[in-house]
Every structure is written in C-alpha cells, then in structure tokens.
LUMBAMI-887149 format. One line per 3 residues: for each residue x, y, z of N, C-alpha, C. Coordinates in nm, 4 decimals, m for minus. Atoms other than C-alpha are relative to their C-alpha. Example, Ala and Ser with C-alpha at 12.3 -4.5 7.8 and 13.67 -1.06 7.14 Angstrom:
2
0.0890:m0.1190:0.0000:1.2300:m0.4500:0.7800:0.0900:0.1200:0.0000; m0.0820:m0.1190:m0.0060:1.3670:m0.1060:0.7140:m0.0770:0.1090:0.0730
This chain:
131
0.0747:m0.0913:m0.0791:5.6993:2.5376:m2.9489:m0.0504:0.1154:m0.0906; 0.0327:m0.1046:0.0871:5.7023:2.8145:m3.1925:m0.1114:m0.0399:m0.1061; 0.0875:0.0480:0.0966:5.5088:2.6020:m3.4320:m0.1459:m0.0080:0.0641
0.1450:m0.0066:m0.0724:5.2044:2.5604:m3.1779:m0.0588:0.1549:0.0209; 0.0355:m0.1438:m0.0233:5.2166:2.9454:m3.1179:m0.0521:0.0580:m0.1298; 0.0399:m0.0431:0.1312:5.1766:3.0054:m3.4958:m0.1424:m0.0595:m0.0167
0.1283:0.0650:0.0244:4.8821:2.7509:m3.5060:m0.1099:0.0789:0.0856; 0.0902:m0.0686:m0.0905:4.7178:2.9339:m3.2001:m0.0418:0.1363:m0.0618; 0.0257:m0.1210:0.0694:4.7494:3.2734:m3.3718:m0.0824:m0.0128:m0.1228
0.0725:0.0324:0.1236:4.6131:3.1366:m3.6899:m0.1430:m0.0329:0.0350; 0.1337:0.0421:m0.0455:4.3128:2.9815:m3.5052:m0.0759:0.1133:0.0503; 0.0698:m0.1207:m0.0596:4.2300:3.3026:m3.3224:m0.0376:0.0909:m0.1142
0.0392:m0.0796:0.1022:4.2403:3.4956:m3.6390:m0.1270:m0.0483:m0.0749; 0.1054:0.0643:0.0729:4.0018:3.2604:m3.8098:m0.1334:0.0102:0.0793; 0.1070:m0.0118:m0.0793:3.7641:3.2702:m3.5139:m0.0481:0.1521:m0.0073
0.0248:m0.1401:0.0011:3.7741:3.6543:m3.5126:m0.0665:0.0249:m0.1281; 0.0611:m0.0355:0.1219:3.6910:3.6714:m3.8747:m0.1460:m0.0592:m0.0135; 0.1400:0.0641:0.0053:3.3855:3.4302:m3.8383:m0.0878:0.0817:0.0996
0.0825:m0.0780:m0.0884:3.2486:3.6384:m3.5484:m0.0313:0.1382:m0.0701; 0.0361:m0.1170:0.0610:3.2686:3.9557:m3.7441:m0.0866:m0.0210:m0.1301; 0.0896:0.0226:0.1279:3.0952:3.7880:m4.0546:m0.1430:m0.0297:0.0533
0.1476:0.0297:m0.0436:2.7780:3.7026:m3.8405:m0.0811:0.1183:m0.0184; 0.0881:m0.1160:0.0235:2.4763:3.9251:m3.9119:m0.0260:0.0672:0.1384; 0.0302:m0.0814:m0.1318:2.3922:4.2014:m3.6599:m0.1398:m0.0426:0.0495
0.1268:0.0480:m0.0626:2.1146:4.1352:m3.4173:m0.1032:0.0872:m0.0590; 0.1149:m0.0606:0.0657:1.7610:4.2502:m3.5290:m0.0170:0.1404:0.0800; 0.0437:m0.1240:m0.0706:1.6433:4.6110:m3.4295:m0.1054:m0.0302:0.1075
0.1107:0.0313:m0.1060:1.4082:4.6484:m3.1266:m0.1311:m0.0244:m0.0600; 0.1486:0.0278:0.0422:1.0904:4.6715:m3.3228:0.0231:m0.0652:m0.1432; m0.0131:0.0684:0.1323:1.1001:4.4095:m3.6074:m0.1358:m0.0483:m0.0467
0.1266:0.0319:0.0506:0.7271:4.3881:m3.6593:m0.0703:m0.1163:0.0971; 0.0579:0.1065:m0.0787:0.6616:4.1282:m3.3856:m0.0900:0.0724:0.1071; 0.1002:m0.0683:m0.1032:0.3507:4.2229:m3.1661:0.0294:m0.0674:0.1343
m0.0126:0.0434:m0.1495:0.3754:4.1980:m2.7853:m0.1121:m0.0794:0.0389; 0.1177:0.0706:m0.0524:0.1728:3.9399:m2.6151:m0.0786:0.0813:0.1135; 0.0915:m0.0687:m0.0921:m0.1164:4.0726:m2.4150:m0.0882:m0.0944:0.0705
0.0733:0.0911:m0.0681:m0.2882:3.8793:m2.1405:m0.1461:0.0530:0.0198; 0.1404:m0.0532:m0.0024:m0.6779:3.9110:m2.1468:m0.0376:m0.0058:0.1556; 0.0374:0.0143:m0.1411:m0.7236:3.7674:m1.7941:0.1413:m0.0177:0.0723
m0.1325:0.0118:m0.0651:m0.4272:3.8182:m1.5555:m0.0166:m0.1214:0.1048; m0.0050:0.1235:m0.0710:m0.3285:3.4923:m1.3798:m0.0122:0.0281:0.1446; 0.0059:m0.0294:m0.1351:m0.2975:3.6804:m1.0533:m0.1479:0.0248:0.0439
0.1510:m0.0374:m0.0240:m0.6716:3.7918:m1.0682:m0.0775:m0.1278:0.0290; 0.1012:0.1175:m0.0196:m0.8311:3.4430:m1.0901:0.0841:m0.1220:m0.0052; m0.0762:0.1286:m0.0207:m0.6196:3.1483:m0.9584:m0.0795:m0.1322:m0.0442
0.0760:0.1233:0.0504:m0.6948:2.8000:m1.0884:m0.0797:m0.0690:0.0985; 0.0802:0.0672:m0.1071:m0.8058:2.6721:m0.7535:m0.1306:0.0691:0.0266; 0.1204:m0.0793:m0.0179:m1.0524:2.9505:m0.7285:m0.1219:m0.0347:m0.0976
0.0828:0.0280:0.1222:m1.1917:2.8702:m1.0798:m0.0711:m0.1394:0.0201; 0.0514:0.1332:m0.0294:m1.2303:2.4992:m0.9846:m0.0910:m0.0028:0.1062; 0.0965:0.0007:m0.1109:m1.4024:2.5588:m0.6578:m0.1305:0.0696:m0.0380
0.1131:m0.0647:0.0603:m1.6413:2.7977:m0.8196:m0.0845:m0.0965:m0.0780; 0.0737:0.0915:0.1062:m1.7328:2.5382:m1.0863:m0.0623:m0.1138:0.0859; 0.0517:0.0963:m0.0769:m1.7824:2.2725:m0.8161:m0.1247:0.0505:0.0862
0.1138:m0.0534:m0.0842:m2.0106:2.4958:m0.6048:m0.1182:0.0219:m0.0923; 0.1218:m0.0279:0.0929:m2.2237:2.5841:m0.9205:m0.0515:m0.1238:m0.0456; 0.0467:0.1182:0.0505:m2.2538:2.2326:m1.0177:m0.0951:m0.0636:0.0857
0.1102:0.0815:m0.0678:m2.5682:2.0194:m0.9160:0.0520:m0.1490:0.0357; m0.0555:0.1352:m0.0126:m2.3651:1.6952:m0.9433:0.1180:0.0020:0.0669; m0.1110:m0.0056:m0.0822:m2.1396:1.7213:m0.6487:0.0447:m0.1459:0.0261
m0.0308:0.1419:m0.0295:m1.9423:1.3878:m0.6300:0.0064:m0.0232:0.1496; 0.0022:0.0400:m0.1321:m1.9869:1.2064:m0.3114:0.1173:m0.1099:0.0242; m0.1172:0.1034:m0.0262:m1.6960:1.0045:m0.1457:m0.0558:m0.1413:0.0040
0.0384:0.1367:0.0048:m1.7261:0.6311:m0.2089:m0.0039:m0.0576:0.1377; m0.0136:0.0652:m0.1283:m1.6170:0.5380:0.1337:m0.1137:0.0312:0.0906; 0.1136:m0.0316:m0.0833:m1.8971:0.7268:0.3080:m0.1396:m0.0436:m0.0404
0.1327:0.0226:0.0382:m2.1897:0.6355:0.0947:m0.0265:m0.1472:m0.0473; 0.0136:0.1353:0.0662:m2.1191:0.2733:m0.0176:m0.0676:m0.0948:0.1170; 0.0764:0.1012:m0.0889:m2.3469:m0.0076:0.1400:0.0830:m0.1228:m0.0002
m0.0529:0.1225:m0.0163:m2.2227:m0.3397:0.2501:m0.0101:m0.0939:m0.1272; 0.0318:0.0837:0.1089:m2.3938:m0.5013:m0.0369:0.0907:0.0419:m0.1248; m0.0721:m0.0497:0.1177:m2.2177:m0.2827:m0.2952:0.1549:m0.0299:0.0218
m0.1450:0.0278:m0.0188:m1.8735:m0.3429:m0.1299:0.0310:m0.1454:m0.0310; m0.0444:0.1234:0.0076:m1.8661:m0.7045:m0.1141:m0.0872:m0.0930:m0.0903; 0.0793:0.0755:0.0916:m2.1507:m0.8251:m0.3445:m0.0892:m0.0896:0.0625
0.0878:0.0912:m0.0690:m2.3501:m0.9967:m0.0763:m0.0831:0.1008:0.0952; 0.0778:m0.0848:m0.0850:m2.6078:m0.8787:0.1798:0.0617:0.0039:0.1339; m0.0660:m0.0063:m0.1286:m2.3640:m0.9033:0.4653:m0.0311:m0.1134:0.0856
0.0236:0.1084:m0.1077:m2.4608:m1.0948:0.7699:m0.1370:m0.0467:0.0069; 0.1453:0.0357:0.0011:m2.8036:m1.2110:0.6637:m0.0244:m0.1453:0.0539; 0.0018:0.1181:m0.0475:m2.7329:m1.5756:0.7484:0.1048:m0.0366:0.1147
m0.0799:0.0045:m0.1016:m2.5151:m1.4944:1.0478:m0.0256:m0.0959:0.1152; 0.0521:0.0860:m0.1262:m2.7158:m1.6635:1.3210:0.0022:m0.1539:m0.0424; m0.0072:0.1337:0.0423:m2.7383:m1.9904:1.1165:0.1484:m0.0473:m0.0098
m0.1392:0.0377:0.0217:m2.3617:m1.9926:1.0486:0.0640:m0.0134:0.1524; m0.0395:0.0065:m0.1444:m2.2955:m1.9230:1.4296:m0.0445:m0.1330:0.0618; 0.0668:0.1207:m0.0455:m2.5253:m2.2163:1.5126:0.0793:m0.1196:m0.0541
m0.0657:0.1208:0.0672:m2.3466:m2.4561:1.2684:0.1390:0.0011:0.0687; m0.1286:0.0096:m0.0699:m2.0058:m2.3543:1.4160:0.0079:m0.0384:0.1325; 0.0058:0.0327:m0.1438:m2.1150:m2.3740:1.7709:m0.0275:m0.1468:0.0178
0.0309:0.1331:0.0041:m2.2743:m2.7128:1.7041:0.1219:m0.0896:m0.0195; m0.1166:0.0740:0.0424:m1.9619:m2.8492:1.5354:0.1090:m0.0009:0.1038; m0.1056:m0.0031:m0.1032:m1.7398:m2.7299:1.8133:m0.0447:m0.0867:0.1138
0.0604:0.0795:m0.0962:m1.9643:m2.8989:2.0739:0.0189:m0.1499:m0.0253; m0.0174:0.1440:0.0423:m1.9490:m3.2311:1.8792:0.1406:m0.0305:0.0028; m0.1446:0.0249:0.0005:m1.5673:m3.1925:1.8389:0.0434:m0.0141:0.1450
m0.0396:0.0080:m0.1389:m1.5241:m3.1345:2.2233:m0.0482:m0.1362:0.0525; 0.0526:0.1295:m0.0456:m1.7424:m3.4459:2.2899:0.0798:m0.1082:m0.0391; m0.0786:0.0985:0.0602:m1.5530:m3.6702:2.0500:0.1403:m0.0053:0.0607
m0.1335:m0.0064:m0.0615:m1.2215:m3.5531:2.1925:m0.0049:m0.0565:0.1494; 0.0116:0.0477:m0.1443:m1.3359:m3.6147:2.5538:m0.0252:m0.1588:m0.0019; 0.0259:0.1458:0.0160:m1.4708:m3.9689:2.4429:0.1365:m0.0807:m0.0255
m0.1196:0.0618:0.0313:m1.1331:m4.0493:2.2992:0.1035:0.0108:0.1180; m0.0971:m0.0442:m0.1025:m0.9268:m3.8898:2.5715:m0.0270:m0.0772:0.1317; 0.0417:0.0527:m0.1326:m1.1106:m4.0481:2.8757:0.0714:m0.1437:0.0102
m0.0649:0.1200:m0.0213:m0.9872:m4.4057:2.8125:0.1445:0.0036:m0.0019; m0.1410:m0.0210:m0.0121:m0.6423:m4.2931:2.7459:0.0615:0.0559:0.1133; m0.0350:m0.0564:m0.1297:m0.6208:m4.0887:3.0581:m0.0277:m0.1144:0.1134
0.0210:0.1001:m0.0885:m0.7681:m4.3932:3.2482:0.1053:m0.1067:m0.0037; m0.1016:0.0908:0.0251:m0.5162:m4.6181:3.0931:0.1464:0.0569:0.0634; m0.1225:m0.0724:m0.0512:m0.2265:m4.3755:3.1837:0.0085:m0.0147:0.1531
0.0045:m0.0034:m0.1496:m0.3421:m4.3449:3.5508:0.0218:m0.1451:0.0640; 0.0014:0.1412:m0.0479:m0.3746:m4.7358:3.5882:0.1503:m0.0325:m0.0161; m0.1285:0.0257:0.0292:m0.0254:m4.7702:3.4311:0.0972:0.0706:0.1080
m0.0767:m0.0797:m0.1001:0.1154:m4.5045:3.6728:m0.0041:m0.0735:0.1289; 0.0288:0.0673:m0.1093:m0.0444:m4.6870:3.9724:0.0737:m0.1442:0.0085; m0.0661:0.1293:0.0014:0.0835:m5.0279:3.8747:0.1558:0.0219:0.0078
m0.1304:m0.0148:0.0044:0.4360:m4.8955:3.8073:0.0466:0.0408:0.1438; m0.0469:m0.0352:m0.1556:0.4494:m4.7369:4.1683:m0.0182:m0.1110:0.0890; 0.0154:0.1216:m0.0882:0.3042:m5.0562:4.3270:0.1302:m0.0972:m0.0231
m0.1083:0.0952:0.0241:0.5786:m5.2616:4.1432:0.1462:0.0682:0.0622; m0.1240:m0.0740:m0.0540:0.8631:m4.9940:4.2469:m0.0094:m0.0362:0.1438; 0.0093:0.0287:m0.1479:0.7357:m5.0398:4.6079:0.0376:m0.1377:0.0340
m0.0330:0.1392:m0.0200:0.7367:m5.4168:4.5920:0.1474:m0.0381:m0.0325; m0.1354:0.0327:0.0379:1.0810:m5.4252:4.4294:0.0999:0.0583:0.1121; m0.0902:m0.0677:m0.0947:1.2295:m5.1781:4.6985:m0.0096:m0.0948:0.1278
0.0086:0.0845:m0.1134:1.0969:m5.4272:4.9639:0.0862:m0.1300:m0.0099; m0.0677:0.1348:0.0234:1.2515:m5.7408:4.8057:0.1483:0.0465:0.0003; m0.1617:m0.0221:m0.0113:1.5987:m5.5726:4.7623:0.0384:0.0638:0.1388
m0.0291:m0.0498:m0.1255:1.5716:m5.4074:5.0978:0.0497:0.1513:0.0107; m0.0424:m0.1475:0.0053:1.6163:m5.0417:5.0203:m0.0859:0.0696:0.0958
C-alpha cells in the first residue's frame, strides 16, 4: 500500500513540474488586429437582400405548375382525337354486348327447357310412385 502512495506522490510531483514549465499566456495586445464588420448582420438580413434582388430582377421565375400546357406536360396535344376514341370504344362495347347476347340466348333457352322437362318428369314420377 505504501508502495502505491509513493508512486502517486511521485506522479503528482512530475505533473506539477510539467505545468510550471509551460510558457505563460500571451499578453492582451500581441499585435493581432480586431475584426471589424463593415455591414452589420442585424442591419440587412439575408432574406431581405434576396427579396430585394428578386424584385429588382426582370426575369422573375414563374411556377411550372401554373404555366405549363397539356402538350408540354405529356408531349401530346391532349384530347384532340378523344371523340374518335370514344366512338371506337362505344362501338366495340355495343358489338361485345350483341355477341354476348347471341351466345347467351340459346344457353338460357336450353336451361329453361331442361328445367321444364325436369319438373314434368318429377311430376310424372310422383304420380307413378303415389306421393
């Protein structure tokens, strides 16, 4: 234990010697000039400067969303052939409905005939059995 105390005292002595060997801080006036602001930042904020610059400019940017045309957005003239497209779609829908009806009518006719035949056979069978 005494051995560690001796080491601690020795370490403190070395640290104290090193601290006293450091050079003294420089005097207050060591030939360095003080910085002087030409324009105070409080006097002219950055937002004010940029707003004044935009107001003075003749090329004020316009927002793209408000000024862009349909042709510029999508690279086409918009709905120039819309009536033709609607006519083609309407015609193909009518043709599709007609074809579906033509296919569906015989199927529905066969189903109704099969249902009537089944009812007639069930009625005949119930009379034969006596139910």
